[in-house]
Residue, then its C-alpha position, 0 to 999 in steps of 0.5 A: m113245299d109251297h108250290l109245284s109247276s107243270s114241269q115238276i108234275n110231268l116229271f113225277l108222272l114220267c119217273g117218280l125216282k127222277y123227281r126225287y133225285q132232282y127236286v128232293e135230293k137236289r143232285p147235280k146234273p153231270f150233263r144236259s141231253s142234246s134234246l133239252v139244249f136244242g129245245s131251249a135254244l130254239h125256244s129262247t130264240i123265239s121268245w126274243v123274236h116275239k119280244h123285239e116285235m112287241e117293241g115294234k122292232k123288225v127282226s132279221t133272220d141273220l140276227a135271230l140265227r146269231i142269237f140261237d148260236a149265243d144261246w147254244y154256246s151259253q149252255k155249253t159253257d155251263t155243263e157237258i152236252r151229251f148227244k145220242d149216238n147218231e147226233r153231231e153238234l153241228g147237224l143239230i145247230i143247222l137243224g135248229k136254224q132251219m127251223l127258225q127260218m121256217f118260223l120267221e117265214e110264216p105269218r105270225e099273229p101279234v102277241k101281247g106277252t111272252e115268257v109271262p110268269f104266273t103264281v096262282p093258288l091250286v083251288n078245285p074250280r067246283t068245290k073250292e077246296n084249296l091245296g095250300i100251295t101254288l102253281e107256278g110257271f110261265f105262259d110261253v105266249i099269250g096272243s093278242d086274240d088271247v090264244i095261248t101258244d106253246y112251242k114244242t120240239s119232238g122227234a115225230t109229229m104229235s097227234q091231235d090227241d096228244v095236244d088235246n091231252h097235254l098237261q101243260l096246256t091245262a095248267y096254263g088254261y087253269a092259271y090264265e082263268q085264275l089270273f083273268h077270271k075268264p077263259p082263254k080264247g083257245f090253245r095252240i101248239v107249234n110242233f117242231v119236228k126234228n126230221k131230216k127234212p124238218k117241219m113245223a106242224t100247228f094244232d088247235t085245242k080247247r079246254t073246259s072246267a071239267h079239264y081243270e077239275a080233273f087237273f086239280f084231282l091229279v095234282k092233289e094225288v101227286l102231292k099226296a104221293i110226294k108228301v109221303g115220299t112215294f117215288h116210283p121209278r118208271p123205266g122207258y125210253w126216256c131213260r136213255d137221256c136221263e142225267y141220273g142214269d148212272v146212279c139209278p139202280l135200274t139203268r146203271e148196269t146197262r149203262a156200264k155194259p158198253e164200257k165193260a164190253k170194250e174192256v173185254e174187247a181190248h184185252g182179247r186183243 
């Protein structure tokens, strides 16, 4: 192993078994959850808007909505999208476009970078201990004021506590300081909430050197567990959308029950 990303670290902490399936065994995913497709299409379109505005181009709402459609369609061609019981594809597309319109109507600060890749060494900021691997990822948006912004979609509004403890923002701040040898001016999460009446909530937060030292300790412990092959499963509500649910020993039986129930009902008739 030569690198980790914040998404890998988050996944390992969420469920070690899913991490093993995805990153160690590299099992193919039989589907993508609607939540991932929705977030990816919205995120990609917003990044496209920022890139065009950085080039001094005016972005029309109609064109942005067509970019969203194109991104959604491209994801459909790659793999099956699996929807929740109460979801419909058209409803999610309409919801995503409503959120995009909200974003486009809000005043925006100029940005100097979007989807900016980084690769930095994982070093303890105080002791200078080096883990021998790198942290890799992308800054969602770096504003002209050196505020790092991340866009998130969720079913419920995030809390300020969620934002203050958000691991990805800490990883961004750590990487920024490694690259530019100065702290960012701040951090911001723009939270798109998938209610019947969608909303966009903005949260600001900060990080200190203590956050980065704690981040290093966390990564060090995660790396130890990965190297010795400790991949504990962690069941929870996230199992409902897991692409590996049909092979996971903790969930495959519960996923089979609805089908078995249908068979029993059919035979009963």
